[in-house]
N, C-alpha and C positions, 0 to 999 in steps of 0.2 A: 252207785246209781246215778243216772244222768239227771240233769235238772228237769228235763221234759217229763221223764217218767215220775220223778218226785212230785212234780206239779199235777200230773194226772192222778196220782194216788191221793194227793191233798184234796183235789176236787171230788174224787169219788168218795172220799171219807165223809163228805157232807150229805151224801145221798142216804135214803132209807136203807136199812139192812138188806132187804130183799133185792134192791137194785145193786148194792155192793156185791152181794153174793152172785148175782147174774154176771156182773163184770168180771169177778174173780174166776168164775167157771169158764167164761169165754177166753180169758187170758191163759188159764191153765190148759185148756183144750188146745189152744193155738201153740203153746210151747211144746206140748206132747206131740202134736202133729209135726212140728219142725224136727224134733228128735227122731221121729219115725222116718221122715223123708231123708234126713241125713244118714241114718243107718242103712236104709234101702239103697241109696245111691252109692254109699261106700261098699256095700256088699256086691253091687252089680258092676263095679268098675272093671274088674277083670273080664267079666262076661262081655261087657260092651266093647272093651279093647279087642277081644277075640273076634267079635262080630265085625268090627271095623277092619281088622286085618284080613278077614275072609272076603269082605267086600272089595278091598283094594286088590287082592289076588285075582278075584274074578274080573275086575276092571282091567287089570294089566294083561289078563289072558284073553281079552276081547269078548268076554261073556256078558257085557252090559251094553245097554243102549241109552241114549239120552231120553229124558222124559218128554213127552208130547204135552206141553202145558196148555196147548189150545184145546185139548180134549177133556180137560178138567173142568 
């Protein structure tokens, strides 16, 4: 455990139980969300690579045009 995380836990331990539980829930929810995003990105890697290949093929075939950034 890093010193900073250890310090945060020490400070949180001084809070009332309800606040400690709120902090714990926020931390656990955040960790779960990170795991979920890691999984989703890992699962989509092949799909995104295929989309990129398709886009490059279309570009090389002259089927694309530059974005008109002035119209955005």
